[in-house]
C-alpha positions in Angstrom: 111.1 77.2 78.8 112.5 76.3 82.3 115.7 74.9 80.8 116.2 77.9 78.5 115.5 80.3 81.4 117.9 78.4 83.6 120.7 78.8 81.0 120.1 82.5 80.8 120.3 82.9 84.6 123.3 80.6 85.2 125.7 83.7 85.4 123.4 85.2 88.0 123.4 81.9 89.9 127.2 81.8 89.9 127.4 85.4 91.3 124.7 84.6 94.0 126.8 81.6 95.1 129.9 83.6 95.3 128.3 86.7 96.9 125.3 85.6 99.0 124.7 89.2 100.1 123.3 89.8 96.6 120.2 87.8 97.6 119.5 90.8 99.9 121.0 93.7 98.0 119.3 93.1 94.6 115.7 92.8 96.1 116.3 95.8 98.2 117.5 97.9 95.3 114.4 96.7 93.4 112.1 97.7 96.2 113.7 101.1 96.6 113.5 101.7 92.8 109.7 101.0 92.7 109.2 103.0 95.9 110.9 106.0 94.2 108.6 105.6 91.2 105.5 105.2 93.3 106.1 107.5 96.2 108.7 110.1 95.4 108.4 110.9 91.7 106.5 114.2 91.2 105.5 114.2 94.9 106.7 117.8 95.4 105.0 118.9 92.1 101.5 118.4 93.5 99.9 120.9 95.8 98.2 120.1 99.1 94.9 118.3 98.4 91.9 119.9 99.9 90.1 119.3 102.2 92.0 117.2 104.7 95.7 117.2 103.9 96.2 120.9 104.5 94.8 120.6 108.0 97.6 118.2 109.0 100.3 120.3 107.2 99.1 123.6 108.6 98.9 122.3 112.1 102.5 121.2 111.8 103.6 124.5 110.4 101.9 126.2 113.3 104.0 124.1 115.7 107.1 125.4 113.9 105.8 129.0 114.2 104.5 128.9 117.8 106.7 126.3 119.4 103.6 124.7 121.0 104.1 121.0 120.4 101.2 120.0 122.6 98.1 121.6 121.1 97.8 121.5 117.3 96.2 124.7 115.8 94.8 125.4 112.4 93.6 128.9 111.4 93.6 129.9 115.1 91.5 127.0 116.3 92.7 123.9 118.1 92.6 120.7 116.1 91.9 117.7 118.2 91.3 115.2 115.4 94.5 113.3 115.7 97.3 112.9 118.3 100.6 114.6 117.6 103.0 112.1 116.2 102.3 112.9 112.5 102.6 116.6 113.3 105.9 116.1 115.1 107.4 114.2 112.2 106.3 116.9 109.8 107.9 119.5 112.0 111.2 117.5 111.9 110.9 117.3 108.1 110.2 121.1 107.9 113.2 121.8 109.9 115.3 119.6 107.7 113.9 120.4 104.2 111.9 123.6 104.6 108.2 124.1 104.8 107.0 122.6 101.5 104.9 119.7 100.1 107.8 117.3 100.0 108.7 117.7 103.6 105.0 117.5 104.6 104.7 114.1 102.8 108.0 112.7 103.8 106.7 110.9 106.9 104.1 109.1 104.8 106.7 108.2 102.2 109.1 106.8 104.8 106.2 105.0 106.6 105.2 103.2 103.4 108.8 102.2 102.6 109.3 101.0 106.2 106.3 98.7 106.4 107.2 97.2 103.0 110.8 96.5 104.1 109.5 95.1 107.4 107.3 92.7 105.5 110.2 91.7 103.3 112.3 91.0 106.4 109.8 88.9 108.3 108.9 86.8 105.2 112.6 86.3 104.5 113.0 85.0 108.1 109.9 82.9 107.7 111.3 81.3 104.5 114.6 80.7 106.2 112.9 79.0 109.1 110.7 76.9 106.7 113.8 76.0 104.7 115.6 74.8 107.8 112.6 72.8 108.9 112.3 71.1 105.5 116.0 70.5 105.3 115.9 68.8 108.7 113.0 66.6 107.5 114.2 65.6 104.1 118.0 66.4 104.3 117.5 68.9 101.5 120.9 70.2 100.2 119.7 73.2 98.2 121.1 76.5 99.4 118.5 78.8 101.1 120.1 82.0 99.7 120.7 81.3 96.0 118.5 80.1 93.2 119.6 76.7 91.9 118.8 74.6 88.9 117.4 71.2 89.9 116.8 68.9 87.0 115.0 70.8 84.3 113.3 73.3 86.6 114.5 76.5 88.1 113.7 77.0 91.8 113.9 80.4 93.2 115.5 80.9 96.6 112.8 80.5 99.3 114.6 83.0 101.4 113.5 85.9 99.4 110.8 84.9 96.9 107.8 85.4 99.2 109.5 88.4 100.8 110.0 90.0 97.4 106.4 89.3 96.3 104.8 90.7 99.4 106.9 93.9 99.6 106.4 94.5 95.9 102.6 94.2 96.2 102.6 96.4 99.2 104.3 99.2 97.3 102.6 98.8 94.0 98.9 99.3 94.7 96.5 102.3 94.5 96.2 102.6 98.3 100.0 103.0 98.8 100.2 105.3 95.9 97.6 107.7 97.4 98.2 107.5 101.1 101.9 107.1 100.8 102.2 110.4 98.9 100.0 112.6 101.0 100.4 114.3 104.3 97.7 112.3 106.2 98.3 110.3 109.4 96.9 107.1 107.8 100.1 105.7 106.3 101.9 106.4 109.5 99.2 104.5 111.4 99.5 101.7 108.9 103.2 101.4 109.5 102.9 101.6 113.3 100.1 99.0 113.6 101.6 96.8 110.9 105.1 97.0 112.4 103.8 96.3 115.9 102.1 93.2 114.7 105.1 92.0 112.7 107.3 92.6 115.8 104.9 90.6 117.9 105.0 87.7 115.5 108.8 87.8 115.4 108.8 87.5 119.2 106.1 84.9 119.2 107.9 82.7 116.6 111.2 82.5 118.5 110.5 80.9 121.9 113.8 79.1 121.6 115.7 82.4 121.6 114.6 84.2 124.7 116.8 87.3 124.3 115.7 87.9 120.8 112.1 87.2 121.7 112.3 89.7 124.5 113.6 92.4 122.2 110.9 91.9 119.6 108.2 92.0 122.2 109.7 95.2 123.5 109.6 96.6 120.0 106.0 95.5 119.7 105.0 97.6 122.7 107.0 100.6 121.5 105.4 100.5 118.1 102.0 100.1 119.5 102.6 103.1 121.7 103.5 105.1 118.6 100.3 103.9 117.0 98.4 105.4 120.0 100.3 108.6 119.4 99.3 108.5 115.8 95.6 108.0 116.0 94.5 107.3 119.5 93.1 104.2 121.2 92.6 102.4 117.9 96.4 101.9 117.9 96.0 99.7 121.0 92.6 98.2 120.3 93.3 96.7 116.9 96.6 94.9 117.7 95.0 93.7 120.9 92.0 92.3 119.1 94.1 90.6 116.4 96.5 89.0 118.8 93.7 87.9 121.2 91.7 86.2 118.4 94.8 84.5 117.0 96.0 83.1 120.4 92.5 82.0 121.3 92.4 80.1 118.0 95.7 78.3 118.3 95.1 77.7 122.0 98.5 78.8 123.5 97.4 82.1 124.9 98.5 81.6 128.5 102.0 80.6 127.6 102.4 83.5 125.1 100.9 86.1 127.5 103.5 85.0 130.1 106.2 85.4 127.5 105.0 88.9 126.6 105.1 90.2 130.2 102.0 92.3 129.8 102.5 94.4 132.9 106.0 95.5 131.8 104.8 96.0 128.3 101.8 98.1 129.5 104.2 100.3 131.4 106.2 100.8 128.2 103.1 101.9 126.3 102.1 104.3 129.1 105.5 105.9 129.4 105.6 106.6 125.7 102.0 107.5 124.9 100.5 108.9 128.1 102.5 112.1 128.7 101.0 113.9 125.7 97.5 113.0 126.6 98.0 114.3 130.1 99.6 117.6 128.9 97.0 118.3 126.2 94.2 117.6 128.7 95.7 119.9 131.2 96.1 122.6 128.5 92.6 122.2 127.0 90.4 120.4 129.6 87.0 119.1 128.5 87.3 120.6 125.0 90.0 118.0 124.2 88.2 115.1 125.9 84.9 115.8 124.3 86.3 116.4 120.8 89.0 113.7 120.6 87.5 110.8 122.6 83.8 111.6 122.3 83.5 112.8 118.7 86.6 111.4 116.8 86.6 108.0 118.5 83.3 106.9 120.0 81.0 108.7 117.7 82.9 107.6 114.6 82.2 104.0 115.6 78.6 104.4 116.6 77.3 107.2 114.3 77.9 108.6 110.8 80.5 111.4 111.1 81.2 114.0 108.4 78.7 112.3 106.1 81.0 109.3 105.7 78.3 106.7 105.4 78.3 103.5 103.3 76.9 100.1 102.9 78.1 97.1 104.9 80.3 96.0 101.9 81.9 99.4 101.5 85.3 98.3 102.8 85.3 95.1 100.7 85.0 97.4 97.6 87.8 99.6 98.9 90.0 96.6 99.3 89.2 95.3 95.8 90.0 98.6 94.2 92.8 99.7 96.6 94.7 96.5 96.3 94.5 96.1 92.5 95.6 94.2 90.7 96.5 91.7 93.4 93.0 91.7 95.1 91.8 89.1 92.6 93.9 86.5 94.5 92.7 87.3 98.0 89.8 84.8 98.1 92.2 82.0 97.0 94.8 83.2 99.4 92.4 83.0 102.3 91.2 79.5 101.2 94.9 78.5 100.9 95.4 79.1 104.6 92.7 76.5 105.4 91.4 78.5 108.4 88.8 75.9 109.4 91.5 73.2 110.1 92.2 74.3 113.7 93.8 71.1 114.8 96.2 71.3 111.9 97.3 74.8 112.8 97.7 73.8 116.5 100.2 71.2 115.4 102.3 73.5 113.4 105.4 75.3 114.6 105.0 79.0 115.4 106.9 80.1 112.3 104.5 78.1 110.2 101.6 80.0 111.6 102.5 83.3 109.9 99.9 82.9 107.2 97.2 82.2 109.9 98.3 85.2 111.8 98.0 87.4 108.7 94.5 86.0 108.1 93.4 87.0 111.6 95.0 90.4 111.0 93.1 90.8 107.8 89.7 89.6 109.0 89.7 91.4 112.4 90.4 94.8 110.8 87.9 94.2 108.0 85.2 93.1 110.5 85.9 95.9 113.0 85.4 98.7 110.4 82.5 96.9 108.7 80.7 97.0 112.1 81.7 100.7 112.5 79.0 103.1 111.4 81.3 105.7 109.8 83.0 104.4 106.7 86.1 106.0 105.1 88.5 104.9 102.5 91.6 104.8 104.7 90.1 102.8 107.6 91.2 99.4 106.2 94.6 100.6 105.1 96.2 98.8 108.1 95.1 95.4 106.7 97.1 95.8 103.5 100.3 94.3 104.9 98.3 91.2 105.9 96.8 91.0 102.4 100.2 91.2 100.8 101.5 88.4 103.0 98.5 86.2 102.2 98.8 86.7 98.5 102.6 86.3 98.6 102.4 83.0 100.3 99.8 81.8 97.8 102.0 82.9 94.8 105.1 81.4 96.3 103.2 78.1 96.4 102.1 78.6 92.7 105.7 79.3 91.7 107.4 76.5 93.5 104.8 73.8 93.0 103.6 73.7 89.4 100.8 71.2 90.3 99.1 73.9 92.3 98.5 75.9 89.1 96.3 73.1 87.9 93.9 73.5 90.8 90.6 75.2 90.6 91.7 78.0 92.9 94.3 79.2 90.4 91.9 79.1 87.5 89.2 81.0 89.4 91.6 83.6 90.7 93.0 84.0 87.2 89.5 84.6 85.8 88.9 87.2 88.5 92.2 88.7 87.6 91.2 88.9 84.0 87.8 90.3 84.8 89.3 93.1 86.9 91.7 94.0 84.1 88.8 94.2 81.6 86.7 96.3 84.0 89.7 98.6 84.6 90.2 99.1 80.9 86.5 99.8 80.3 86.3 102.3 83.2 89.3 104.2 82.0 88.1 104.5 78.5 84.7 105.7 79.7 86.1 108.0 82.5 85.9 111.3 80.6 82.1 111.1 80.6 81.8 111.3 84.4 85.0 113.0 85.5 83.5 116.4 84.6 81.0 116.1 87.4 83.4 117.4 90.0 82.6 121.1 90.5 86.2 121.9 91.5 87.6 120.5 88.3 84.9 120.5 85.7 87.3 120.3 82.8 89.3 117.3 84.1 87.6 114.8 81.8 88.2 116.9 78.7 91.8 117.6 79.7 92.5 113.9 80.2 90.9 113.0 76.9 93.0 115.6 75.1 96.1 114.1 76.6 95.0 110.6 75.5 95.3 109.2 79.0 92.0 107.3 79.2 92.6 105.5 75.9 96.3 104.8 76.8 95.2 103.4 80.2 92.6 101.2 78.5 95.2 99.9 76.0 97.6 99.1 78.8 95.1 97.1 80.9 93.6 95.6 77.7 97.0 94.4 76.6 97.6 93.1 80.1 94.3 91.2 79.9 95.3 89.6 76.6 98.6 88.5 78.0 96.8 87.2 81.1 94.5 85.0 78.9 97.5 83.3 77.3 99.3 82.9 80.6 96.2 81.6 82.3 95.6 79.0 79.6 99.3 78.0 80.0 98.9 77.8 83.7 102.0 79.9 84.0 103.7 81.4 87.1 104.4 84.4 84.9 100.8 85.6 85.3 101.9 87.5 88.3 104.6 89.3 86.2 102.0 90.3 83.7 100.1 92.2 86.5 103.3 93.7 87.7 104.4 95.0 84.3 100.9 96.2 83.5 100.6 98.1 86.8 104.1 99.7 86.4 103.3 100.8 82.8 99.9 102.2 84.0 101.5 104.0 86.9 104.3 105.6 84.9 102.4 106.4 81.6 99.0 107.2 82.9 98.7 107.8 86.7 101.5 110.3 87.2 100.5 112.5 84.2 96.8 112.2 85.4 97.7 113.4 88.9 99.6 116.4 87.4 96.6 117.3 85.3 94.2 116.9 88.2 96.4 119.2 90.3 96.4 121.9 87.6 92.6 121.7 87.4 91.8 121.4 91.1 94.5 122.8 93.3 96.7 125.1 91.2 94.1 127.8 90.8 93.7 128.2 94.5 97.5 128.4 95.0 97.7 131.1 92.3 95.0 133.1 94.0 96.7 132.6 97.3 99.8 134.1 95.9 97.9 137.1 94.4 96.1 137.6 97.8 99.4 137.8 99.7 100.7 140.4 97.2 97.6 142.6 97.2 96.0 142.3 100.6 96.1 145.4 102.7 96.9 145.2 106.4 93.4 146.4 107.3 91.6 143.9 105.1 90.3 140.4 106.0 90.9 137.4 103.9 87.5 135.6 103.4 86.6 132.4 101.6 83.0 132.3 100.6 80.7 129.2 100.2 83.2 126.5 100.9 86.2 125.7 103.1 89.5 125.0 101.4 92.1 125.0 104.2 95.0 125.0 101.7 94.3 128.7 101.4 95.5 129.1 105.0 98.7 127.2 104.4 99.6 129.0 101.1 98.8 132.5 102.4 100.2 131.9 105.9 97.3 134.1 107.1 94.1 133.7 109.0 91.1 133.0 106.7 87.5 133.6 107.6 85.2 130.9 106.1 81.6 131.8 105.4 79.9 128.7 104.3 76.6 130.5 103.6 77.1 133.0 100.8 74.4 135.3 102.2 76.4 135.8 105.4 79.0 138.0 103.7 77.0 141.3 103.8 76.3 140.9 107.5 79.9 140.0 108.1 81.1 143.2 106.3 78.7 145.4 108.2 79.8 144.0 111.6 83.6 144.3 111.0 85.6 146.0 113.7 86.4 149.7 113.2 90.0 149.0 112.2 88.9 146.8 109.3 88.3 148.4 105.9 86.9 145.5 103.9 87.9 142.1 102.7 89.6 140.1 100.0 87.1 137.4 99.1 87.9 134.1 97.4 84.7 132.6 95.9 83.3 130.6 93.0 80.9 132.1 90.5 77.8 130.7 92.1 78.5 131.6 95.7 79.5 135.1 94.6 76.1 135.5 92.8 74.2 134.2 95.8 76.0 136.5 98.2 73.8 139.5 97.4 76.8 141.6 96.4 76.2 143.6 93.3 79.0 143.9 90.7 79.6 147.5 91.5 80.2 146.6 95.1 83.3 144.7 94.5 86.5 144.8 92.4 87.7 141.7 90.7 91.4 141.3 91.2 92.1 137.9 89.6 90.5 134.7 88.6 91.8 131.2 88.2 89.9 128.0 87.4 86.6 128.1 89.1 87.7 130.7 91.7 87.6 134.5 91.7 89.4 136.9 94.0 87.6 140.1 94.6 88.0 143.1 96.9 85.0 144.4 98.8 85.0 147.6 100.9 83.6 147.6 104.4 79.8 148.3 104.5 78.6 150.3 107.5 
């Protein structure tokens, strides 16, 4: 098969020899293509997802309206959950593309693409350095930029194989699909922390090039400051912990800290990050300090916040699912680094320590959020670049060294791969039975079943599993390609249609009622949401919304309205409306959509 494949690719080899830039251009075109499919396709067709995304987007819209770039506001209240960088970037997007879903999600899209391309770049540089080292040792004559046929085996260029694998995995996984397409701060934080760590390593790995090292260390401090402006002290704490543990392990901390010029770097971080914290504290005083530092940082680590509890292994499960289908290879990738051989790593060049650095990156973040009391799906997102690097290095070894595919690690990982594919197929086929449990989209399971998506998804992953069995028995490097094609088919044929259906079931009804409310609301009426809080109503109506979480509060609220108020338009579900105590003759139904009803109630005095 290698000979036949080599003959097929000989024309490509010729062009790569003649035009070495193709070794960069073709992978980049591939990455941009899959990023478009994963991150951009249909992104503007999906409404804001309650309950958190509209809070970010509405705060950014309020900045456009009020011109206040210091204190974020949502529905008339300050929002101190996150620092302003995500809001500022959304404002720039709104000013460029209008106030819409695409503009709101553009910062996350660009952040996801940026960290993937940065991973591609650093692994390309790593492979170049490794190739130079091997060439110096063995006087190897193979080009580092073009795939060559050597004997009867085709060897891919080491200068972009690992890079292409890592960047591809970083784009094609469920975590990137969700967080890269929504207007949260999490993907931006991932990009800032990940890029800062990659910039640090690029400086660390080049002590023989002082000017270049100085520039990368400066970039490290700038990116870390941006992480602090994205989510607070965690943007400084996580990179600091990762780098400290890594340097302590390899034993060259003093030399590296001198190279990094910590005092100068600290000043860079302060100059970039501190002004906003000073200004927002001056504007809001203790309210900001207590909410941001006390509640959203200290309490999230020490207590359960917003009912986000979970077992100690919560984040391990998130990684397994969020990094599918590549997570099956993480145990082997960690073992491949041989982390217990400290003396071995201390003898390696700095470039060769990339895998070890990625391992510390992965383990420190996982350990930190495992210890934290509050658990949330996005917390381990910043370790995904490290996971991609680890698995890419493992698979590069599998591809370039056929004997490694005969080892137990490859077989065990392949079996785990197969098991996850079978579980995915089973879960998809059975999903209509439990998807109807969500009260906001009770018909989702039925709609998906009518569209045939669960069965189609099961067939895709089942077919991938069958292909994986053959490739595993063959000990083939193409097992990775089977996962890739299976994931792409699943993404295009199942996930995108599923998301559109879920939006129609869950978010579209609220957008429809928001439009009706804007058209029918009288100037003297209040807009009220009864029984639950859906902040997307604020964004889509562009009006203040009063949220009454207890349905029985509505009568008292109507009785105590100011004299210039004549009643309210109320958005409610069937159950909260029944529990409110309002009789059918006391309100007029204006419209209904999905599980929601829009009614008009006159003031009661």
